MDTraj code that builds the backbone (N, CA, C; nanometers):
import mdtraj as md
import numpy as np

residues = "MET LYS ILE THR LYS PHE ASN VAL LYS TYR LEU ASN TRP LEU PHE ILE LEU LEU ILE GLY PHE SER PHE PHE LEU ARG PHE LEU LYS LEU GLY GLU ILE PRO TYR GLY LEU ASN TRP ASP GLU VAL ASN ASN GLY TYR THR ALA TYR SER LEU LEU LYS THR GLY LYS ASP GLU TRP GLY ALA VAL TRP PRO LEU TYR THR LYS ALA PHE GLY GLU TYR LYS SER ILE ILE TYR ALA THR LEU SER THR ILE PRO ILE LYS VAL PHE GLY LEU ASN GLY TRP SER VAL ARG PHE THR GLY ALA PHE PHE SER CYS ALA ILE ILE ILE ALA PHE TYR PHE LEU VAL LYS GLU VAL VAL MET TYR TYR GLY GLN THR GLY PRO LYS PRO THR LEU VAL ALA LYS TRP ALA THR LEU LEU LEU ALA PHE ASN PRO TRP PHE PHE PHE PHE SER ARG TYR ALA PHE ASN PRO MET THR SER LEU ALA PHE GLY LEU PHE SER LEU LEU GLY LEU PHE TYR PHE LEU ASN ASN LYS LYS PRO MET TYR LEU PHE VAL SER VAL PHE PHE SER VAL LEU SER VAL TYR GLY TYR HIS SER ALA ARG LEU ILE ILE PRO LEU ILE TRP LEU TYR PHE GLY ILE SER GLN TRP ARG".split()
xyz = np.array([
    [-1.1391, -4.4378, 0.8740],
    [-1.2840, -4.4255, 0.8572],
    [-1.3237, -4.4633, 0.7154],
    [-1.4221, -4.5504, 0.7043],
    [-1.4681, -4.5950, 0.5741],
    [-1.5452, -4.4822, 0.5052],
    [-1.5098, -4.4575, 0.3786],
    [-1.5733, -4.3517, 0.3014],
    [-1.7047, -4.4030, 0.2439],
    [-1.8133, -4.3399, 0.2796],
    [-1.9449, -4.3754, 0.2269],
    [-2.0084, -4.2500, 0.1673],
    [-2.1208, -4.2709, 0.0967],
    [-2.1922, -4.1571, 0.0390],
    [-2.2406, -4.0630, 0.1484],
    [-2.2790, -4.1217, 0.2619],
    [-2.3259, -4.0390, 0.3732],
    [-2.2131, -3.9520, 0.4265],
    [-2.0947, -4.0113, 0.4442],
    [-1.9804, -3.9359, 0.4951],
    [-1.9414, -3.8235, 0.4007],
    [-1.9412, -3.8519, 0.2710],
    [-1.9071, -3.7508, 0.1716],
    [-2.0071, -3.6357, 0.1764],
    [-2.1351, -3.6697, 0.1847],
    [-2.2389, -3.5671, 0.1924],
    [-2.2240, -3.4844, 0.3192],
    [-2.1937, -3.5503, 0.4305],
    [-2.1753, -3.4813, 0.5583],
    [-2.0575, -3.3850, 0.5507],
    [-1.9465, -3.4310, 0.4935],
    [-1.8279, -3.3466, 0.4819],
    [-1.8524, -3.2300, 0.3867],
    [-1.9309, -3.2535, 0.2815],
    [-1.9641, -3.1450, 0.1881],
    [-2.0430, -3.0350, 0.2592],
    [-2.1398, -3.0763, 0.3399],
    [-2.2198, -2.9788, 0.4134],
    [-2.1358, -2.9069, 0.5176],
    [-2.0427, -2.9778, 0.5803],
    [-1.9536, -2.9155, 0.6779],
    [-1.8667, -2.8103, 0.6102],
    [-1.8184, -2.8423, 0.4919],
    [-1.7367, -2.7469, 0.4158],
    [-1.8179, -2.6216, 0.3828],
    [-1.9405, -2.6406, 0.3360],
    [-2.0265, -2.5272, 0.2997],
    [-2.0557, -2.4407, 0.4229],
    [-2.0834, -2.5050, 0.5365],
    [-2.1114, -2.4302, 0.6593],
    [-1.9901, -2.3495, 0.7049],
    [-1.8712, -2.4073, 0.6948],
    [-1.7506, -2.3358, 0.7349],
    [-1.7239, -2.2163, 0.6445],
    [-1.7427, -2.2358, 0.5147],
    [-1.7234, -2.1248, 0.4219],
    [-1.8289, -2.0169, 0.4465],
    [-1.9539, -2.0593, 0.4687],
    [-2.0589, -1.9640, 0.5009],
    [-2.0291, -1.8860, 0.6272],
    [-1.9725, -1.9542, 0.7261],
    [-1.9353, -1.8884, 0.8510],
    [-1.8252, -1.7849, 0.8274],
    [-1.7306, -1.8183, 0.7402],
    [-1.6241, -1.7222, 0.7088],
    [-1.6808, -1.5994, 0.6384],
    [-1.7842, -1.6190, 0.5553],
    [-1.8512, -1.5046, 0.4915],
    [-1.9189, -1.4175, 0.5973],
    [-1.9881, -1.4841, 0.6888],
    [-2.0591, -1.4120, 0.7950],
    [-1.9628, -1.3268, 0.8771],
    [-1.8461, -1.3821, 0.9103],
    [-1.7481, -1.3083, 0.9900],
    [-1.6973, -1.1846, 0.9169],
    [-1.6956, -1.1907, 0.7850],
    [-1.6463, -1.0764, 0.7087],
    [-1.7401, -0.9553, 0.7146],
    [-1.8662, -0.9800, 0.7398],
    [-1.9635, -0.8714, 0.7445],
    [-2.0058, -0.8348, 0.8873],
    [-1.9668, -0.9158, 0.9844],
    [-2.0062, -0.8919, 1.1234],
    [-1.9399, -0.7644, 1.1761],
    [-2.0218, -0.6654, 1.2136],
    [-1.9731, -0.5374, 1.2647],
    [-1.8652, -0.4784, 1.1738],
    [-1.8911, -0.4860, 1.0444],
    [-1.7930, -0.4434, 0.9443],
    [-1.7596, -0.2949, 0.9566],
    [-1.8587, -0.2144, 0.9897],
    [-1.8335, -0.0714, 1.0008],
    [-1.7628, -0.0292, 1.1287],
    [-1.7565, -0.1200, 1.2260],
    [-1.6995, -0.0872, 1.3565],
    [-1.5607, -0.1478, 1.3782],
    [-1.5358, -0.2626, 1.3184],
    [-1.4076, -0.3330, 1.3352],
    [-1.3473, -0.3608, 1.1982],
    [-1.2277, -0.3106, 1.1714],
    [-1.1378, -0.2304, 1.2547],
    [-1.1970, -0.0917, 1.2855],
    [-1.1581, -0.0381, 1.3966],
    [-1.2153, 0.0880, 1.4411],
    [-1.1662, 0.2037, 1.3545],
    [-1.2578, 0.2827, 1.3039],
    [-1.2227, 0.4028, 1.2291],
    [-1.1774, 0.3729, 1.0876],
    [-1.2187, 0.4561, 0.9945],
    [-1.1759, 0.4417, 0.8550],
    [-1.0406, 0.5098, 0.8352],
    [-0.9487, 0.4428, 0.7644],
    [-0.8219, 0.5093, 0.7325],
    [-0.8422, 0.6023, 0.6115],
    [-0.7383, 0.6727, 0.5735],
    [-0.7569, 0.7770, 0.4715],
    [-0.7903, 0.7194, 0.3341],
    [-0.7401, 0.5997, 0.2994],
    [-0.7769, 0.5382, 0.1724],
    [-0.9257, 0.5035, 0.1700],
    [-0.9756, 0.4530, 0.2821],
    [-1.1164, 0.4175, 0.2901],
    [-1.2050, 0.5416, 0.2822],
    [-1.1662, 0.6463, 0.3526],
    [-1.2422, 0.7710, 0.3476],
    [-1.2445, 0.8258, 0.2055],
    [-1.1305, 0.8189, 0.1385],
    [-1.1236, 0.8684, 0.0011],
    [-1.2138, 0.7880, -0.0916],
    [-1.2108, 0.6561, -0.0787],
    [-1.2984, 0.5720, -0.1625],
    [-1.4458, 0.6021, -0.1353],
    [-1.4802, 0.6175, -0.0087],
    [-1.6185, 0.6475, 0.0262],
    [-1.6627, 0.7833, -0.0246],
    [-1.5760, 0.8829, -0.0104],
    [-1.6110, 1.0179, -0.0542],
    [-1.6255, 1.0230, -0.2064],
    [-1.5324, 0.9560, -0.2773],
    [-1.5405, 0.9526, -0.4239],
    [-1.6674, 0.8822, -0.4689],
    [-1.6994, 0.7696, -0.4044],
    [-1.8210, 0.6957, -0.4398],
    [-1.9454, 0.7806, -0.4164],
    [-1.9479, 0.8498, -0.3042],
    [-2.0641, 0.9335, -0.2720],
    [-2.0777, 1.0482, -0.3724],
    [-1.9646, 1.1065, -0.4109],
    [-1.9662, 1.2144, -0.5097],
    [-2.0155, 1.1640, -0.6452],
    [-1.9694, 1.0446, -0.6851],
    [-2.0158, 0.9858, -0.8112],
    [-2.1652, 0.9578, -0.8061],
    [-2.2103, 0.9092, -0.6935],
    [-2.3520, 0.8750, -0.6779],
    [-2.4408, 0.9990, -0.6867],
    [-2.3965, 1.1088, -0.6256],
    [-2.4797, 1.2289, -0.6181],
    [-2.4666, 1.3195, -0.7396],
    [-2.3477, 1.3243, -0.7999],
    [-2.3239, 1.4220, -0.9066],
    [-2.2775, 1.3611, -1.0387],
    [-2.2367, 1.2326, -1.0367],
    [-2.1792, 1.1738, -1.1578],
    [-2.0371, 1.2199, -1.1819],
    [-1.9771, 1.2868, -1.0829],
    [-1.8399, 1.3373, -1.0935],
    [-1.7622, 1.2966, -0.9680],
    [-1.6291, 1.2892, -0.9826],
    [-1.5494, 1.2667, -0.8624],
    [-1.5315, 1.3994, -0.7887],
    [-1.4537, 1.3970, -0.6816],
    [-1.4387, 1.5181, -0.6002],
    [-1.3607, 1.6287, -0.6701],
    [-1.3005, 1.5951, -0.7842],
    [-1.2256, 1.6941, -0.8620],
    [-1.3075, 1.7495, -0.9792],
    [-1.4312, 1.7015, -0.9918],
    [-1.5180, 1.7525, -1.0970],
    [-1.5112, 1.6757, -1.2271],
    [-1.4340, 1.5651, -1.2322],
    [-1.4243, 1.4847, -1.3540],
    [-1.5468, 1.3935, -1.3654],
    [-1.6051, 1.3872, -1.4839],
    [-1.7273, 1.3092, -1.5052],
    [-1.6917, 1.1620, -1.5247],
    [-1.7327, 1.0764, -1.4323],
    [-1.7078, 0.9318, -1.4350],
    [-1.5700, 0.8999, -1.4951],
    [-1.4658, 0.9465, -1.4300],
    [-1.3300, 0.9284, -1.4856],
    [-1.2830, 0.7834, -1.4772],
    [-1.1833, 0.7512, -1.5571],
    [-1.1204, 0.6192, -1.5479],
    [-1.0282, 0.6119, -1.4271],
    [-0.9637, 0.7233, -1.3957],
    [-0.8768, 0.7322, -1.2792],
    [-0.9120, 0.8600, -1.2027],
    [-0.8884, 0.8572, -1.0720],
    [-0.9132, 0.9752, -0.9905],
    [-0.7901, 1.0050, -0.9057],
    [-0.7695, 1.1314, -0.8772],
    [-0.6534, 1.1724, -0.7976],
    [-0.6771, 1.1448, -0.6498],
    [-0.5725, 1.0940, -0.5846],
    [-0.5829, 1.0665, -0.4414],
    [-0.4441, 1.0677, -0.3788],
    [-0.4195, 1.1649, -0.2932],
    [-0.2949, 1.1707, -0.2171],
    [-0.1716, 1.1655, -0.3064],
    [-0.1724, 1.2444, -0.4107],
    [-0.0546, 1.2557, -0.4969],
    [-0.0404, 1.1494, -0.6030],
    [-0.1397, 1.0651, -0.6224],
    [-0.1328, 0.9636, -0.7272],
    [-0.2692, 0.9502, -0.7939],
    [-0.2701, 0.8785, -0.9048],
    [-0.3952, 0.8481, -0.9740],
    [-0.4270, 0.7000, -0.9516],
    [-0.5488, 0.6738, -0.9093],
    [-0.5872, 0.5347, -0.8835],
    [-0.7148, 0.5001, -0.9582],
    [-0.7347, 0.3710, -0.9781],
    [-0.8525, 0.3214, -1.0492],
    [-0.9799, 0.3633, -0.9787],
    [-1.0835, 0.3848, -1.0579],
    [-1.2130, 0.4263, -1.0047],
    [-1.3042, 0.3068, -0.9775],
    [-1.2550, 0.1840, -1.0017],
    [-1.3403, 0.0655, -0.9926],
    [-1.4035, 0.0506, -0.8540],
    [-1.3203, 0.0554, -0.7498],
    [-1.3746, 0.0323, -0.6158],
    [-1.4806, 0.1366, -0.5814],
    [-1.4501, 0.2632, -0.6083],
    [-1.5448, 0.3694, -0.5770],
    [-1.6734, 0.3547, -0.6571],
    [-1.6604, 0.3179, -0.7841],
    [-1.7792, 0.3010, -0.8686],
    [-1.8681, 0.1886, -0.8155],
    [-1.8087, 0.0757, -0.7821],
    [-1.8863, -0.0361, -0.7287],
    [-1.9470, -0.0033, -0.5920],
    [-1.8792, 0.0821, -0.5172],
    [-1.9285, 0.1177, -0.3837],
    [-2.0506, 0.2091, -0.3884],
    [-2.0794, 0.2664, -0.5048],
    [-2.2004, 0.3486, -0.5143],
    [-2.3263, 0.2662, -0.4870],
    [-2.3208, 0.1357, -0.5138],
    [-2.4390, 0.0501, -0.4944],
    [-2.4720, 0.0332, -0.3462],
    [-2.3772, -0.0170, -0.2621],
    [-2.4112, -0.0281, -0.1191],
    [-2.4370, 0.1069, -0.0528],
    [-2.3695, 0.2127, -0.0982],
    [-2.3935, 0.3448, -0.0404],
    [-2.5340, 0.3924, -0.0753],
    [-2.5779, 0.3625, -0.1960],
    [-2.7140, 0.3974, -0.2366],
    [-2.8164, 0.3234, -0.1508],
    [-2.7897, 0.1972, -0.1224],
    [-2.8856, 0.1136, -0.0487],
    [-2.8808, 0.1401, 0.1017],
    [-2.7604, 0.1499, 0.1578],
    [-2.7453, 0.1559, 0.3035],
    [-2.7052, 0.2950, 0.3554],
    [-2.6843, 0.3882, 0.2639],
    [-2.6406, 0.5202, 0.3075],
    [-2.4889, 0.5265, 0.3198],
    [-2.4362, 0.6467, 0.3390],
    [-2.2915, 0.6654, 0.3514],
    [-2.2480, 0.6407, 0.4953],
    [-2.1820, 0.5282, 0.5167],
    [-2.1306, 0.4932, 0.6496],
    [-2.0168, 0.3932, 0.6340],
    [-1.9520, 0.3610, 0.7438],
    [-1.8379, 0.2708, 0.7373],
    [-1.8724, 0.1348, 0.6811],
    [-1.9904, 0.0829, 0.7172],
    [-2.0307, -0.0500, 0.6710],
    [-2.0466, -0.0533, 0.5199],
    [-2.1134, 0.0479, 0.4644],
    [-2.1369, 0.0485, 0.3202],
    [-2.0085, 0.0730, 0.2416],
    [-1.9175, 0.1539, 0.2966],
    [-1.7904, 0.1798, 0.2286],
    [-1.7051, 0.0538, 0.2231],
    [-1.7084, -0.0260, 0.3308],
    [-1.6284, -0.1483, 0.3355],
    [-1.6982, -0.2690, 0.2714],
    [-1.8252, -0.2539, 0.2389],
    [-1.9034, -0.3657, 0.1869],
    [-1.8408, -0.4251, 0.0615],
    [-1.7970, -0.3396, -0.0303],
    [-1.7417, -0.3884, -0.1571],
    [-1.6194, -0.4762, -0.1344],
    [-1.5314, -0.4350, -0.0432],
    [-1.4137, -0.5153, -0.0138],
    [-1.4495, -0.6500, 0.0449],
    [-1.5435, -0.6514, 0.1399],
    [-1.5866, -0.7770, 0.2013],
    [-1.6550, -0.8674, 0.0991],
    [-1.7372, -0.8081, 0.0146],
    [-1.8075, -0.8852, -0.0886],
    [-1.7085, -0.9511, -0.1831],
    [-1.6100, -0.8750, -0.2291],
    [-1.5136, -0.9320, -0.3231],
    [-1.4196, -1.0300, -0.2557],
    [-1.3979, -1.0179, -0.1255],
    [-1.3179, -1.1194, -0.0568],
    [-1.3911, -1.2533, -0.0581],
    [-1.5239, -1.2491, -0.0472],
    [-1.6037, -1.3722, -0.0572],
    [-1.5973, -1.4283, -0.1990],
    [-1.6021, -1.3382, -0.2976],
    [-1.5908, -1.3822, -0.4366],
    [-1.4546, -1.4465, -0.4625],
    [-1.3512, -1.3938, -0.3988],
    [-1.2168, -1.4502, -0.4126],
    [-1.2134, -1.5934, -0.3599],
    [-1.2759, -1.6168, -0.2465],
    [-1.2778, -1.7507, -0.1873],
    [-1.3471, -1.8498, -0.2803],
    [-1.4602, -1.8096, -0.3372],
    [-1.5335, -1.8975, -0.4287],
    [-1.4504, -1.9248, -0.5539],
    [-1.3942, -1.8190, -0.6123],
    [-1.3129, -1.8356, -0.7330],
    [-1.1904, -1.9218, -0.7052],
    [-1.1325, -1.9057, -0.5866],
    [-1.0129, -1.9816, -0.5506],
    [-1.0421, -2.1309, -0.5451],
    [-1.1591, -2.1663, -0.4935],
    [-1.1973, -2.3079, -0.4857],
    [-1.1978, -2.3716, -0.6246],
    [-1.2660, -2.3080, -0.7181],
    [-1.2751, -2.3638, -0.8531],
    [-1.1410, -2.3568, -0.9258],
    [-1.0636, -2.2524, -0.8968],
    [-0.9325, -2.2404, -0.9600],
    [-0.8398, -2.3528, -0.9178],
    [-0.8362, -2.3831, -0.7880],
    [-0.7501, -2.4912, -0.7394],
    [-0.7897, -2.6242, -0.8037],
    [-0.9200, -2.6496, -0.8139],
    [-0.9654, -2.7722, -0.8799],
    [-0.9134, -2.7807, -1.0223],
    [-0.9256, -2.6715, -1.0968],
    [-0.8819, -2.6709, -1.2361],
    [-0.7306, -2.6854, -1.2487],
    [-0.6573, -2.6232, -1.1563],
    [-0.5109, -2.6336, -1.1590],
    [-0.4665, -2.7771, -1.1330],
    [-0.5260, -2.8415, -1.0331],
    [-0.4908, -2.9801, -1.0010],
    [-0.5246, -3.0721, -1.1182],
    [-0.6377, -3.0489, -1.1824],
    [-0.6761, -3.1287, -1.2986],
    [-0.5825, -3.1030, -1.4169],
    [-0.5394, -2.9796, -1.4326],
    [-0.4496, -2.9445, -1.5430],
    [-0.3175, -3.0209, -1.5334],
    [-0.2721, -3.0440, -1.4105],
    [-0.1462, -3.1152, -1.3915],
    [-0.1654, -3.2662, -1.3763],
    [-0.2780, -3.3160, -1.4262],
    [-0.2942, -3.4593, -1.4459],
    [-0.3647, -3.5369, -1.3384],
    [-0.4174, -3.4714, -1.2374],
    [-0.4856, -3.5428, -1.1302],
    [-0.6349, -3.5546, -1.1620],
    [-0.6902, -3.6719, -1.1376],
    [-0.8319, -3.6960, -1.1646],
    [-0.8983, -3.7564, -1.0406],
    [-1.0260, -3.7860, -1.0534],
    [-1.0982, -3.8468, -0.9426],
    [-1.1310, -3.7462, -0.8342],
    [-1.1378, -3.7904, -0.7085],
    [-1.1765, -3.7002, -0.5983],
    [-1.0649, -3.6065, -0.5528],
    [-0.9409, -3.6306, -0.5956],
    [-0.8283, -3.5520, -0.5441],
    [-0.8411, -3.4022, -0.5725],
    [-0.8764, -3.3581, -0.6950],
    [-0.8901, -3.2134, -0.7177],
    [-0.9882, -3.1464, -0.6234],
    [-1.1028, -3.2097, -0.5987],
    [-1.2029, -3.1527, -0.5092],
    [-1.1514, -3.1475, -0.3653],
    [-1.0842, -3.2542, -0.3217],
    [-1.0325, -3.2595, -0.1854],
    [-0.9258, -3.1527, -0.1636],
    [-0.8335, -3.1415, -0.2573],
    [-0.7287, -3.0393, -0.2451],
    [-0.7895, -2.8999, -0.2455],
    [-0.8881, -2.8784, -0.3329],
    [-0.9529, -2.7472, -0.3419],
    [-1.0223, -2.7093, -0.2114],
    [-1.0862, -2.8050, -0.1487],
    [-1.1566, -2.7752, -0.0233],
    [-1.0596, -2.7375, 0.0880],
    [-0.9523, -2.8140, 0.1023],
    [-0.8552, -2.7824, 0.2068],
    [-0.7891, -2.6475, 0.1803],
    [-0.7517, -2.6222, 0.0551],
    [-0.6868, -2.4955, 0.0214],
    [-0.7810, -2.3777, 0.0445],
    [-0.9080, -2.3957, 0.0104],
    [-1.0061, -2.2883, 0.0273],
    [-1.0312, -2.2574, 0.1740],
    [-1.0368, -2.3597, 0.2569],
    [-1.0538, -2.3370, 0.4008],
    [-0.9332, -2.2627, 0.4593],
    [-0.8149, -2.2982, 0.4142],
    [-0.6954, -2.2283, 0.4613],
    [-0.6981, -2.0816, 0.4210],
    [-0.7464, -2.0540, 0.3003],
    [-0.7571, -1.9150, 0.2562],
    [-0.8667, -1.8407, 0.3326],
    [-0.9829, -1.9038, 0.3464],
    [-1.0977, -1.8373, 0.4089],
    [-1.0688, -1.7943, 0.5519],
    [-0.9888, -1.8733, 0.6239],
    [-0.9605, -1.8416, 0.7642],
    [-0.8166, -1.7933, 0.7853],
    [-0.7515, -1.7580, 0.6761],
    [-0.6171, -1.7021, 0.6868],
    [-0.6238, -1.5648, 0.7527],
    [-0.5547, -1.5428, 0.8643],
    [-0.5664, -1.4153, 0.9364],
    [-0.5298, -1.2941, 0.8516],
    [-0.4245, -1.3073, 0.7712],
    [-0.3808, -1.1945, 0.6880],
    [-0.4892, -1.1574, 0.5882],
    [-0.5421, -1.2563, 0.5177],
    [-0.6458, -1.2300, 0.4178],
    [-0.7739, -1.1795, 0.4847],
    [-0.8079, -1.2376, 0.5972],
    [-0.9285, -1.1953, 0.6694],
    [-0.9173, -1.0493, 0.7131],
    [-0.8005, -1.0102, 0.7600],
    [-0.7791, -0.8723, 0.8058],
    [-0.8055, -0.7732, 0.6927],
    [-0.7478, -0.7971, 0.5758],
    [-0.7616, -0.7036, 0.4648],
    [-0.8976, -0.7125, 0.3965],
    [-0.9699, -0.8215, 0.4190],
    [-1.1031, -0.8332, 0.3590],
    [-1.2041, -0.7406, 0.4258],
    [-1.1681, -0.6834, 0.5381],
    [-1.2573, -0.5929, 0.6096],
    [-1.2168, -0.4467, 0.5921],
    [-1.1369, -0.4194, 0.4904],
    [-1.0975, -0.2838, 0.4587],
    [-1.1469, -0.2457, 0.3190],
    [-1.1657, -0.1167, 0.2984],
    [-1.2099, -0.0668, 0.1674],
    [-1.0879, -0.0375, 0.0818],
    [-1.0251, -0.1449, 0.0309],
    [-0.9017, -0.1320, -0.0449],
    [-0.9221, -0.1717, -0.1906],
    [-0.8638, -0.0951, -0.2823],
    [-0.8693, -0.1277, -0.4248],
    [-0.8091, -0.2633, -0.4596],
    [-0.7005, -0.3081, -0.3925],
    [-0.6416, -0.4373, -0.4292],
    [-0.7375, -0.5550, -0.4203],
    [-0.8405, -0.5458, -0.3359],
    [-0.9321, -0.6593, -0.3209],
    [-1.0093, -0.6855, -0.4503],
    [-1.0549, -0.5791, -0.5157],
    [-1.1260, -0.5979, -0.6423],
    [-1.0302, -0.6457, -0.7505],
    [-0.9095, -0.5910, -0.7530],
    [-0.8116, -0.6320, -0.8530],
    [-0.7729, -0.7785, -0.8368],
    [-0.7557, -0.8228, -0.7116],
    [-0.7232, -0.9630, -0.6863],
    [-0.8364, -1.0545, -0.7307],
    [-0.9597, -1.0140, -0.7038],
    [-1.0743, -1.0947, -0.7463],
    [-1.0767, -1.1090, -0.8984],
    [-1.0597, -0.9985, -0.9686],
    [-1.0593, -1.0041, -1.1148],
    [-0.9426, -1.0884, -1.1662],
    [-0.8279, -1.0806, -1.0968],
    [-0.7134, -1.1617, -1.1367],
    [-0.7412, -1.3106, -1.1222],
    [-0.8087, -1.3495, -1.0134],
    [-0.8438, -1.4900, -0.9942],
    [-0.9480, -1.5358, -1.0963],
    [-1.0462, -1.4485, -1.1279],
    [-1.1430, -1.4826, -1.2326],
    [-1.0712, -1.5031, -1.3655],
    [-0.9707, -1.4202, -1.3898],
    [-0.8920, -1.4336, -1.5130],
    [-0.8197, -1.5678, -1.5185],
    [-0.7548, -1.6052, -1.4078],
    [-0.6844, -1.7335, -1.4035],
    [-0.7821, -1.8499, -1.4142],
    [-0.8977, -1.8356, -1.3523],
    [-0.9986, -1.9409, -1.3607],
    [-1.0428, -1.9608, -1.5049],
    [-1.0688, -1.8513, -1.5757],
    [-1.1048, -1.8615, -1.7167],
    [-0.9938, -1.9224, -1.7994],
    [-0.8685, -1.8876, -1.7669],
    [-0.7542, -1.9414, -1.8402],
    [-0.7436, -2.0921, -1.8228],
    [-0.7572, -2.1405, -1.6999],
    [-0.7451, -2.2849, -1.6766],
    [-0.8665, -2.3616, -1.7287],
    [-0.9841, -2.2983, -1.7268],
    [-1.0989, -2.3608, -1.7931],
    [-1.0691, -2.3793, -1.9412],
    [-1.0069, -2.2778, -1.9999],
    [-0.9705, -2.2864, -2.1420],
    [-0.8662, -2.3952, -2.1652],
    [-0.7646, -2.4015, -2.0811],
    [-0.6587, -2.5010, -2.0980],
    [-0.7113, -2.6433, -2.0809],
    [-0.8110, -2.6596, -1.9928],
    [-0.8653, -2.7937, -1.9676],
    [-0.9752, -2.8334, -2.0649],
    [-1.0475, -2.7341, -2.1194],
    [-1.1625, -2.7657, -2.2044],
    [-1.1479, -2.7207, -2.3486],
    [-1.0494, -2.6306, -2.3742],
    [-1.0220, -2.5813, -2.5103],
    [-1.1419, -2.5104, -2.5731],
    [-1.2212, -2.4429, -2.4925],
    [-1.3337, -2.3656, -2.5447],
    [-1.2951, -2.2184, -2.5488],
    [-1.2990, -2.1554, -2.6686],
    [-1.2539, -2.0157, -2.6825],
    [-1.3268, -1.9184, -2.5910],
    [-1.4520, -1.9471, -2.5564],
    [-1.5287, -1.8567, -2.4712],
    [-1.4558, -1.8287, -2.3406],
    [-1.3942, -1.9328, -2.2823],
    [-1.3236, -1.9158, -2.1561],
    [-1.2010, -1.8264, -2.1725],
    [-1.1391, -1.8313, -2.2886],
    [-1.0235, -1.7462, -2.3142],
    [-1.0649, -1.5997, -2.3199],
    [-1.1774, -1.5717, -2.3830],
    [-1.2279, -1.4346, -2.3888],
    [-1.2626, -1.3831, -2.2484],
    [-1.3231, -1.4694, -2.1681],
    [-1.3555, -1.4323, -2.0298],
    [-1.2280, -1.4007, -1.9523],
    [-1.1254, -1.4832, -1.9726],
    [-0.9988, -1.4638, -1.9040],
    [-0.9349, -1.3307, -1.9422],
    [-0.9363, -1.2988, -2.0703],
    [-0.8787, -1.1722, -2.1168],
    [-0.9549, -1.0537, -2.0582],
    [-1.0869, -1.0639, -2.0556],
    [-1.1706, -0.9562, -2.0028],
    [-1.1359, -0.9258, -1.8574],
    [-1.1272, -1.0296, -1.7749],
    [-1.0973, -1.0076, -1.6339],
    [-0.9511, -0.9702, -1.6123],
    [-0.8631, -1.0121, -1.7026],
    [-0.7236, -0.9683, -1.6942],
    [-0.7134, -0.8174, -1.7106],
    [-0.7878, -0.7652, -1.8063],
    [-0.7883, -0.6200, -1.8293],
    [-0.8400, -0.5465, -1.7062],
    [-0.9492, -0.5969, -1.6463],
    [-1.0042, -0.5338, -1.5258],
    [-0.9044, -0.5394, -1.4102],
    [-0.8359, -0.6517, -1.3964],
    [-0.7395, -0.6664, -1.2879],
    [-0.6232, -0.5695, -1.3048],
    [-0.5711, -0.5603, -1.4262],
    [-0.4597, -0.4691, -1.4544],
    [-0.5021, -0.3242, -1.4317],
    [-0.6231, -0.2932, -1.4703],
    [-0.6757, -0.1581, -1.4503],
    [-0.7014, -0.1289, -1.3026],
    [-0.7332, -0.2328, -1.2270],
    [-0.7767, -0.2132, -1.0892],
    [-0.6685, -0.1764, -0.9904],
    [-0.5435, -0.2266, -1.0116],
    [-0.4390, -0.1964, -0.9135],
    [-0.3018, -0.2124, -0.9782],
    [-0.2045, -0.1369, -0.9241],
    [-0.0743, -0.1264, -0.9893],
    [-0.0003, -0.2595, -1.0003],
    [0.0042, -0.3376, -0.8939],
    [0.0843, -0.4601, -0.8940],
    [0.0373, -0.5599, -0.9994],
    [-0.0920, -0.5571, -1.0330],
    [-0.1443, -0.6493, -1.1341],
    [-0.0857, -0.6208, -1.2713],
    [-0.0379, -0.4993, -1.2935],
    [0.0209, -0.4643, -1.4221],
    [0.1512, -0.5388, -1.4482],
    [0.2127, -0.5860, -1.3420],
    [0.3320, -0.6691, -1.3556],
    [0.2965, -0.8172, -1.3525],
    [0.2130, -0.8579, -1.2582],
    [0.1865, -0.9998, -1.2348],
    [0.1064, -1.0630, -1.3485],
    [-0.0026, -0.9999, -1.3902],
    [-0.0892, -1.0583, -1.4922],
    [-0.0170, -1.0793, -1.6252],
    [0.0562, -0.9795, -1.6785],
    [0.1310, -1.0055, -1.8029],
    [0.2330, -1.1179, -1.7908],
    [0.2977, -1.1300, -1.6737],
    [0.3954, -1.2384, -1.6547],
    [0.3270, -1.3750, -1.6581],
    [0.2078, -1.3831, -1.6002],
    [0.1328, -1.5091, -1.6035],
    [0.0972, -1.5468, -1.7468],
    [0.0475, -1.4496, -1.8228],
    [0.0142, -1.4747, -1.9631],
    [0.1378, -1.5129, -2.0432],
    [0.2496, -1.4480, -2.0150],
    [0.3745, -1.4797, -2.0853],
    [0.4170, -1.6225, -2.0564],
    [0.4086, -1.6629, -1.9295],
    [0.4474, -1.7987, -1.8917],
    [0.3630, -1.9038, -1.9629],
    [0.2298, -1.8877, -1.9581],
    [0.1444, -1.9878, -2.0200],
    [0.1490, -1.9814, -2.1723],
    [0.1743, -1.8630, -2.2256],
    [0.1909, -1.8508, -2.3708],
    [0.3126, -1.9288, -2.4187],
    [0.4244, -1.9139, -2.3475],
    [0.5473, -1.9859, -2.3835],
    [0.5299, -2.1356, -2.3625],
    [0.4667, -2.1755, -2.2505],
    [0.4489, -2.3186, -2.2227],
    [0.3598, -2.3861, -2.3261],
    [0.2558, -2.3172, -2.3743],
    [0.1689, -2.3750, -2.4753],
    [0.2363, -2.3790, -2.6116],
    [0.3172, -2.2781, -2.6412],
    [0.3873, -2.2751, -2.7692],
    [0.4910, -2.3864, -2.7793],
    [0.5560, -2.4160, -2.6661],
    [0.6568, -2.5221, -2.6642],
    [0.5901, -2.6589, -2.6736],
])
top = md.Topology()
chain = top.add_chain()
for i, resn in enumerate(residues, 1):
    res = top.add_residue(resn, chain, resSeq=i)
    for name in ("N", "CA", "C"):
        top.add_atom(name, md.element.get_by_symbol(name[0]), res)
traj = md.Trajectory(xyz[None], top)
């Protein structure tokens, strides 16, 4: 098929519609499917509701950095962000899961731009970075595993989003050499590390790798 401006425009709109459809599916009957909230989701919802009504978690701590849950301490980020949809829509399954679904959409958007920057960083120019980014983003958006977890009220979703924003800022910095992007990357790295346990290992290793590669 001959590539024309019309074909490119048509494919761009098709890509946008498919991504939009994947967003729509993430919110469709969000409070009902999967059926019933698990204990992590109930805990996040209860903590968010307590913060919204009293400014304290269920243990009486005033806007803590971490809150106790089932024998461990976890980040308060998800619960804090969930106060917004709970305030607007009331305390229910849909509002508790809203933050996870919202950040899964943010992950898809960040992933698109990240893939473009990564492909450009490794020397590819022209239409190839955009083409690779679109295919990779569609695979992520409709990936069953990712789609399944995007409909749960889980802390890892916010941490993953912040981690991708961090990598996006890092590659913007590597490709453009503007210090502002480095500061943005560091900021989101801190949020990602704070947001979930596994990021405390992965994010420092990423920084170590790129630090050594740039020094060499």
